[in-house]
C-alpha positions in Angstrom: 0.0 0.0 0.0 1.4 3.4 -1.0 1.3 6.0 1.7 0.5 9.7 0.7 3.4 11.5 2.4 1.6 14.9 2.5 -1.5 13.4 4.1 0.6 11.4 6.6 2.7 14.4 7.6 -0.4 16.5 8.2 -2.0 13.8 10.3 1.3 13.4 12.3 1.4 17.2 12.9 -2.1 17.0 14.3 -1.0 14.2 16.7 -2.8 11.3 15.0 -1.6 8.1 16.7 -2.8 6.0 13.8 -0.6 8.1 11.5 2.4 7.4 13.7 1.6 3.6 13.6 1.5 3.8 9.8 4.8 5.6 9.7 6.4 2.9 11.8 4.7 0.1 9.8 5.9 1.4 6.4 9.4 2.5 7.3 10.7 0.3 10.2 12.1 -2.5 8.1 14.3 -0.4 5.8 15.5 1.7 8.7 16.4 -1.4 10.6 18.4 -2.6 7.7 20.4 0.6 7.6 21.1 0.7 11.3 22.1 -3.0 11.3 24.8 -2.2 8.7 26.2 0.5 10.8 25.9 -1.0 14.3 26.2 -4.8 13.6 24.3 -5.5 16.8 20.6 -6.3 16.6 19.6 -4.7 19.9 21.6 -1.6 19.2 20.1 -1.4 15.7 16.6 -1.7 17.0 17.3 1.0 19.7 18.6 3.3 17.0 15.4 2.8 14.9 13.3 3.5 17.9 15.3 6.7 18.6 14.9 7.7 15.0 11.1 7.5 15.2 11.1 9.4 18.4 13.3 12.1 16.8 11.1 12.2 13.7 7.9 12.6 15.9 9.5 15.4 17.9 10.8 17.1 14.7 7.7 16.6 12.5 7.2 20.4 12.5 10.6 20.9 10.8 9.8 18.4 8.0 10.2 20.0 4.6 7.3 19.1 2.4 9.4 18.9 -0.7 11.4 16.0 0.8 10.3 12.4 0.8 9.5 11.0 4.2 11.6 7.9 3.5 14.7 10.1 2.8 14.1 12.2 5.8 13.7 9.1 8.1 16.8 7.5 6.5 19.0 10.5 7.5 17.6 10.6 11.0 18.2 6.8 11.4 21.8 7.1 10.1 22.4 10.0 12.6 20.9 8.0 15.5 23.0 4.9 14.6 26.2 7.0 14.4 25.4 8.7 17.7 24.8 5.3 19.3 28.1 4.0 17.8 30.0 7.0 19.3 28.3 6.3 22.6 29.2 2.7 22.7 32.4 1.7 24.4 34.9 1.5 21.6 36.8 -1.7 21.3 40.5 -1.4 20.6 40.6 -0.6 17.0 42.8 -2.8 14.8 45.4 -1.0 12.6 44.2 -1.1 9.0 47.8 -1.4 7.8 47.8 -5.1 8.7 45.0 -5.6 6.2 46.5 -3.7 3.3 48.5 -5.4 0.5 52.3 -5.2 1.1 54.1 -2.4 -0.8 57.6 -2.0 -2.1 59.7 1.0 -1.1 58.8 2.7 -4.5 55.1 2.6 -3.6 54.1 -0.3 -5.9 52.3 -3.4 -4.5 54.7 -6.2 -3.8 52.4 -8.6 -5.6 50.2 -7.3 -8.4 46.5 -7.7 -7.9 45.4 -10.7 -9.9 42.2 -10.4 -11.9 39.4 -12.3 -10.2 37.8 -15.1 -12.2 34.4 -13.4 -11.9 33.5 -9.8 -12.0 32.6 -8.2 -8.7 29.1 -7.7 -9.9 28.6 -11.5 -10.7 30.0 -12.4 -7.3 27.8 -10.0 -5.4 24.7 -11.4 -6.9 25.3 -14.7 -5.3 24.0 -14.9 -1.7 27.0 -16.8 -0.4 29.4 -14.2 -1.7 27.3 -11.4 -0.2 27.7 -13.0 3.2 31.4 -13.3 2.6 31.6 -9.6 1.7 29.6 -8.7 4.8 31.9 -10.8 6.9 35.0 -9.2 5.5 33.5 -5.7 5.9 32.9 -6.6 9.6 36.6 -7.4 10.0 37.6 -3.8 9.0 38.6 -1.5 11.8 35.5 0.4 13.0 36.3 3.9 11.5 37.1 2.3 8.1 34.1 0.0 8.2 31.7 3.0 8.9 33.2 5.0 6.0 32.8 2.1 3.6 29.2 1.4 4.7 28.1 5.0 4.5 29.7 5.7 1.1 29.6 2.4 -0.8 26.5 0.7 0.8 24.3 3.5 1.9 25.7 5.7 -1.0 25.6 8.9 1.0 27.3 11.8 -0.7 30.9 12.4 0.4 30.1 15.8 2.0 27.4 14.3 4.1 29.6 11.4 5.3 32.5 13.8 6.1 30.1 16.0 8.1 28.5 13.1 9.9 31.9 11.6 10.9 33.4 15.0 11.6 36.3 14.5 9.3 37.6 16.5 6.3 36.6 15.4 2.8 40.3 14.6 2.1 40.5 12.4 5.2 37.3 10.7 4.0 38.9 10.0 0.6 42.0 8.5 2.2 39.9 6.3 4.7 37.6 5.1 1.9 40.5 4.2 -0.4 42.3 2.3 2.5 39.0 0.6 3.5 38.5 -0.6 -0.1 42.1 -1.8 -0.4 41.8 -3.6 2.9 38.5 -5.2 1.9 40.1 -6.4 -1.4 43.0 -7.9 0.6 40.5 -9.8 2.8 38.5 -11.0 -0.2 41.4 -11.8 -2.4 42.1 -15.3 -1.1 38.5 -16.3 -1.6 38.2 -14.7 -5.1 41.4 -16.1 -6.6 39.8 -19.6 -6.7 36.2 -18.6 -7.3 34.6 -20.7 -10.0 
């Protein structure tokens, strides 16, 4: 069932409890998927979604009618997940250098990257490979994992990600490049023999 955003927002602004229930019913699942990718813990992800709905309810007066409700809620959920992530006790972060390919003194990789037997697109369409990619992403140090998730999976614009993570755009580029290199290194042993 398609929800009329304008009608729903008006009903929410008037304090309609049924409208709030409709908002949750139609948007909870995609928001939970987003927060799971950022937080990796089911309970924390559910908490972030709940916080997102509370923030949306409180901020309904600030909603811009030209925006889509789903886009507005997505941004709120990402913000709630990132705030929760900052609030969690940080585990000691692994150094990303251990996951990068070895380099020669002249800056070239010690071993050239070998072309995988399948394209990345073919691999990602297979459920088993998707699980492998998720597992490898989870092995990345937290700050690199979050950059990769927000840019490559959530496809947020670079300026938005840099602002949310409170880093410069140049720092974002470096972290994203290193995260992608590290992910490739983690995936490489699995992809060399893919058939």
